[in-house]
C-alpha positions in Angstrom: 3.8 41.3 -4.2 6.3 38.8 -2.9 9.3 37.9 -5.0 8.6 34.6 -6.9 11.4 32.1 -6.5 10.3 29.7 -9.2 7.2 28.4 -11.0 5.9 24.9 -11.3 3.9 23.9 -14.4 1.6 21.0 -14.1 -0.9 19.3 -16.5 -4.6 20.4 -16.1 -7.1 18.5 -14.0 -8.3 16.6 -17.1 -6.8 15.7 -20.4 -8.7 18.6 -22.1 -7.7 21.2 -19.5 -4.8 23.6 -20.1 -1.8 23.3 -17.9 -1.5 25.4 -14.7 1.4 27.4 -13.4 2.0 27.5 -9.6 4.1 30.5 -8.4 6.3 29.6 -5.4 7.3 32.7 -3.5 11.0 32.9 -2.7 10.4 32.9 1.1 8.6 29.5 0.8 11.3 27.7 -1.1 12.9 24.8 0.7 13.9 21.5 -1.0 12.2 19.3 -3.7 10.3 16.5 -2.1 10.7 15.8 1.6 13.7 16.7 3.7 15.2 13.3 4.3 18.3 11.7 5.8 18.8 8.5 3.7 21.2 6.9 6.1 18.5 7.1 8.9 15.8 5.8 6.5 18.0 2.9 5.6 18.7 2.1 9.2 15.1 2.2 10.4 13.9 0.1 7.4 16.6 -2.5 8.3 16.4 -2.6 12.1 12.7 -1.5 12.7 10.8 -2.3 9.4 7.4 -0.8 9.1 4.2 -2.9 9.5 0.7 -2.1 8.5 -1.4 -0.6 11.3 -4.0 -3.2 10.5 -1.6 -5.6 12.2 0.4 -3.4 14.6 -2.7 -1.5 15.8 -5.3 -4.3 15.2 -6.7 -3.9 18.7 -7.6 -0.2 18.1 -8.9 -1.0 14.6 -11.3 -3.6 16.0 -12.3 -1.2 18.8 -13.0 1.6 16.2 -15.0 -0.7 13.9 -17.1 -1.8 16.9 -17.9 1.8 17.7 -18.7 2.6 14.0 -21.0 -0.4 13.8 -23.1 1.2 16.6 -24.0 3.9 14.0 -26.5 2.2 11.8 -25.7 4.2 8.6 -22.0 3.9 9.1 -22.4 0.1 9.6 -24.3 -0.3 6.4 -21.9 1.9 4.4 -19.0 -0.3 5.7 -20.7 -3.5 4.9 -21.6 -2.4 1.4 -18.1 -1.2 0.8 -16.5 -4.4 2.0 -18.9 -6.5 -0.2 -18.2 -4.4 -3.4 -14.5 -3.8 -2.7 -13.3 -7.3 -1.8 -13.4 -8.6 -5.4 -11.3 -5.7 -6.5 -8.7 -6.4 -3.8 -8.6 -10.1 -4.7 -8.1 -9.2 -8.4 -5.4 -6.8 -7.4 -3.6 -9.5 -5.5 -3.5 -11.7 -8.6 -2.7 -9.0 -11.1 1.0 -9.6 -11.3 0.3 -13.1 -12.6 -1.3 -11.7 -15.7 0.9 -12.3 -18.7 1.5 -9.7 -21.4 -0.9 -10.1 -24.4 1.7 -8.8 -27.0 5.4 -8.5 -27.4 7.1 -5.4 -26.1 8.5 -3.0 -28.7 11.4 -1.9 -26.5 10.5 1.8 -26.8 9.8 4.0 -23.8 6.1 3.7 -23.0 5.9 6.4 -20.2 3.7 8.8 -22.1 1.4 6.0 -23.3 0.8 4.8 -19.7 0.3 8.3 -18.4 -2.1 9.2 -21.1 -4.1 6.0 -20.5 -4.2 6.7 -16.8 -5.6 10.1 -17.4 -8.2 8.7 -19.8 -9.3 6.3 -17.0 -9.9 9.3 -14.7 -6.8 9.6 -12.6 -6.1 13.1 -11.6 -2.3 12.7 -11.1 0.2 10.2 -12.5 3.9 10.0 -12.0 6.6 7.3 -12.1 9.5 6.5 -9.8 11.4 3.6 -8.3 9.4 1.4 -5.9 11.2 2.1 -2.6 11.3 -1.1 -0.6 12.4 0.7 2.5 8.7 1.7 2.9 7.3 -1.8 2.4 5.5 -3.4 5.3 7.3 -6.3 6.8 4.4 -8.6 5.8 4.4 -7.4 2.2 8.1 -7.2 1.3 8.1 -10.5 -0.7 4.8 -9.6 -2.4 6.0 -6.7 -4.6 7.2 -8.1 -7.9 8.4 -5.2 -10.1 10.7 -2.2 -9.7 8.9 0.7 -11.2 6.1 2.5 -9.3 3.3 4.2 -11.2 1.9 6.6 -8.6 -1.8 7.4 -9.2 -4.2 9.8 -7.5 -8.0 9.8 -8.0 -10.0 12.9 -7.0 -12.6 12.7 -4.4 -15.8 14.7 -5.2 -15.7 18.2 -3.9 -19.2 18.9 -2.5 -19.6 15.9 -0.2 -16.0 16.3 1.1 -16.9 19.8 2.3 -19.5 18.3 4.6 -16.9 16.4 6.6 -17.5 14.8 9.0 -20.7 13.3 7.6 -22.3 10.2 6.1 -22.1 11.8 2.6 -18.4 12.2 3.0 -17.9 8.6 4.1 -19.9 7.4 1.1 -17.8 9.3 -1.4 -14.6 8.3 0.5 -15.5 4.6 0.0 -16.8 4.9 -3.5 -13.6 6.8 -4.6 -11.5 3.8 -3.4 -13.6 1.4 -5.4 -13.6 3.6 -8.6 -9.8 4.0 -8.6 -9.3 0.3 -7.8 -11.3 -0.7 -10.8 -9.6 1.8 -13.0 -6.2 0.5 -11.9 -7.1 -3.0 -13.0 -8.0 -1.6 -16.4 -4.6 0.2 -16.5 -2.8 -3.1 -15.9 -4.7 -4.7 -18.7 -3.5 -1.9 -20.9 0.1 -2.3 -19.7 -0.3 -6.0 -20.6 -1.2 -5.0 -24.2 2.1 -3.0 -24.4 4.0 -6.2 -23.7 4.7 -5.8 -19.9 3.5 -6.9 -16.5 1.7 -4.7 -14.0 0.8 -5.3 -10.3 -2.0 -3.4 -8.6 -1.4 -2.3 -5.1 -4.9 -1.8 -3.9 -5.6 1.4 -1.9 -7.4 -0.8 0.7 -4.6 -3.4 0.9 -1.5 -1.2 1.1 2.0 -2.6 0.7 3.4 0.4 2.6 2.9 4.2 3.1 3.0 5.5 -0.5 3.5 9.2 0.2 7.3 9.2 0.0 7.1 7.6 -3.5 4.4 10.1 -4.7 6.7 12.9 -3.5 9.6 11.4 -5.3 7.5 11.3 -8.5 6.7 15.0 -8.2 3.0 14.7 -7.4 3.0 16.9 -4.3 4.6 17.3 -0.9 3.8 16.1 2.6 1.5 18.6 4.4 1.3 19.4 8.1 -1.8 17.2 8.2 0.2 14.1 7.3 -1.5 13.8 3.9 0.0 14.2 0.5 -0.9 17.7 -0.8 -1.3 17.5 -4.6 -1.4 20.5 -6.9 -5.0 20.6 -7.9 -6.9 19.2 -4.9 -4.5 19.0 -2.0 -5.4 16.0 0.2 -8.8 15.5 -1.5 -7.7 12.5 -3.4 -7.1 8.8 -2.8 -3.7 7.4 -3.8 -2.5 4.0 -5.0 0.4 2.4 -6.9 0.9 0.0 -9.8 4.3 -1.6 -10.0 5.5 -2.7 -13.5 8.5 -4.0 -15.5 7.6 -1.7 -18.4 10.2 0.5 -20.1 9.5 3.8 -18.4 11.3 7.0 -17.4 11.2 8.5 -13.9 9.8 11.8 -12.8 11.6 13.8 -10.1 10.6 15.5 -6.8 9.3 19.1 -6.9 9.4 22.0 -4.4 5.8 23.3 -4.4 6.6 25.5 -1.3 4.4 23.3 0.8 6.9 22.7 3.7 7.3 26.3 4.5 3.7 27.2 3.6 2.2 24.7 6.1 4.3 26.1 8.9 2.8 29.6 8.1 -0.8 28.2 7.6 -1.3 25.8 10.5 -5.1 25.7 9.9 -5.3 21.9 10.1 -3.2 22.0 13.3 -5.4 24.6 14.9 -8.7 23.1 13.8 -8.0 19.4 14.7 -10.7 18.4 17.2 -8.4 15.8 18.8 -5.4 18.1 19.0 -3.6 15.3 17.1 -1.3 17.4 14.9 2.1 18.7 15.9 2.7 22.4 15.3 6.5 22.0 14.8 8.3 19.6 12.6 10.4 16.8 14.0 12.7 14.2 12.5 11.0 10.8 12.4 12.5 7.6 10.8 14.8 9.8 8.7 12.2 12.4 7.6 11.4 15.9 8.7 7.7 16.3 9.2 4.7 17.4 11.4 4.1 14.0 13.1 0.5 12.8 13.6 -0.3 11.8 17.2 -2.3 8.6 16.4 -3.6 8.1 20.0 -5.5 11.4 19.7 -6.6 10.9 16.1 -8.2 7.5 15.9 -10.6 8.0 18.9 -12.1 11.0 17.1 -12.2 9.2 13.8 -13.9 6.2 15.4 -16.7 8.2 17.1 -17.4 11.0 14.7 -18.0 9.6 11.2 -14.4 9.1 10.2 -13.6 12.8 11.0 -11.3 14.0 8.2 -11.5 17.6 9.4 -7.8 18.1 8.7 -8.7 17.5 5.0 -11.8 19.7 5.0 -10.1 22.8 6.4 -6.9 22.7 4.2 -6.9 25.7 1.9 -5.1 23.7 -0.8 -7.8 21.1 -0.7 -10.6 23.7 -1.0 -9.1 26.2 -3.4 -6.2 24.5 -5.2 -2.5 25.1 -4.9 -2.3 27.6 -7.8 -4.9 29.9 -6.2 -3.5 29.5 -2.7 0.1 30.3 -3.8 -1.0 33.2 -6.0 -3.0 34.7 -3.1 0.0 34.3 -0.7 2.3 35.9 -3.2 0.0 38.9 -3.6 -1.0 39.4 0.0 1.4 37.4 2.3 -1.8 35.8 3.7 -3.3 32.3 3.7 -6.4 32.2 1.6 -9.5 31.5 3.7 -7.7 31.4 7.0 -9.9 32.6 9.9 -13.1 32.3 7.9 -16.1 30.1 8.5 -16.1 29.2 4.8 -12.8 27.3 5.3 -12.5 26.5 9.0 -16.1 25.9 10.1 -17.3 22.3 10.8 -20.1 20.5 12.6 -19.7 17.4 14.7 -22.7 15.1 15.2 -24.0 15.5 18.7 -21.5 18.3 19.6 -22.7 21.2 17.3 -21.0 23.7 15.1 -17.4 25.0 15.6 -16.2 28.1 13.9 -12.7 29.6 13.7 -11.0 29.5 17.1 -13.6 27.2 18.6 -12.9 23.5 19.4 -15.0 20.7 21.0 -14.2 19.5 24.5 -14.2 15.8 25.3 -14.5 13.8 28.5 -11.4 12.9 30.5 -11.4 9.2 29.5 -12.3 9.9 25.8 -8.8 9.1 24.6 -7.6 6.6 27.3 -10.4 4.1 26.5 -8.8 3.1 23.2 -6.8 -0.2 23.3 -3.3 -0.2 21.8 -1.1 -2.7 20.0 -2.0 -5.9 18.1 -4.8 -8.2 19.3 -2.3 -10.6 21.0 -0.7 -7.8 23.0 -4.1 -6.4 24.0 -5.3 -9.8 25.0 -2.3 -10.2 27.3 -2.9 -6.8 28.9 -6.5 -7.7 29.5 -5.5 -11.1 30.9 -3.1 -9.4 33.4 -5.8 -6.9 34.5 -8.3 -9.7 35.0 -5.8 -11.8 36.9 -5.0 -8.9 39.2 -8.7 -8.2 39.8 -9.1 -11.9 40.7 -6.4 -11.6 43.4 -3.7 -13.2 41.3 -5.7 -16.4 40.8 -5.5 -17.6 37.2 -8.4 -19.9 36.6 -8.9 -22.4 33.7 -11.7 -20.2 32.4 -9.4 -17.1 32.3 -6.7 -19.1 30.5 -9.1 -20.4 27.9 -10.5 -16.9 27.3 -6.9 -15.7 26.8 -6.1 -18.6 24.4 -9.2 -17.9 22.3 -8.3 -14.1 22.0 -4.8 -14.9 20.9 -6.0 -17.4 18.3 -8.5 -14.9 17.0 -5.8 -12.3 16.6 -3.5 -14.7 14.7 -6.3 -15.6 12.4 -7.2 -11.9 11.7 -3.6 -11.0 10.9 -3.7 -13.4 7.9 -6.1 -11.0 6.2 -5.1 -7.4 7.0 -7.5 -5.8 4.4 -8.8 -2.5 5.8 -9.8 1.0 4.8 -6.3 2.4 5.4 -5.9 6.1 4.9 -2.9 8.0 3.6 -2.3 9.7 6.9 1.1 10.2 8.5 1.6 6.5 9.4 5.3 6.5 8.4 
């Protein structure tokens, strides 16, 4: 039995469940939250502000959607989700304008808000300051209030274990909609307490939320680039409500995840696109296992959204309490090396067990376009001009103009099914 450095006590999965105690072995202790260099984060946010990948990588997003649309079931799922989800996104964009329906008492309403969030089905709720350093450049002026209510909604277990699959994509989309509707209800409740609330839709992100979730003590950043929460790891969808309510902040927690992920490495080893870094690096002022986007999106686009890094995570499958207890007792990662945890099937490729990975054609990754639509239009324009012997015809110029105009139009509406991956 390893020596336990400290224990973390968290509320149960539902309001009626008893709290859980997570033992953190001494050898896994690092720091609460994420190792961070605030001066670097400040500098990057000022000199190189973040922008949503729905704008910065619009070309690859359109390319990926075109590939998904070739899969009939995926196309129908996406169309249905867009139809049902857009009203929720539009309502979220207007939520800050809702006026309180009563006068504020002046007392701290933290526990009332948390209790209501749990009643509405949210698995995790924590409160911290909204950190504008992580706001996308196109959203910096949109955020109205200073306090961030961080909310995580569980994605159903059974369909998630079939990743990558149609069933997993259906539950992925439906979880976004369910939590989006619940968040609008929570803002209505905050209005009855005498305060404003602003829903940041999970499909219309104002920035990467993981740093704020970590600051609120709801988990730590895993090697997969997802937030690993205590009960379900990465098997949840996260979103934020900002508010001017009188609330108290939570603090970051050391769950032992930083060191544990370096020992585990299952998601790194099982990624079909080899898109996860084994070793941590410093990136924009944070120490992390950086996702290699150019090797991730091509797999996600062609194979039902992929998500294998979520499926094979032991914290997702067994929960942090059980995983840490097993490690403390044995020094081993629960499920590692077993088909139960690591096995997956890829449509058209077959089944891959522990140690076995798919092989892709030489141009599998190079075919994906990069940058926004205007940049990609210019690259295509140059290639066509070279192919034409340097002759720039009126037709080529008109095609280029139309592509740029289309890109500018699309950027006005950057709604998309953004994930909580390592896009920081």
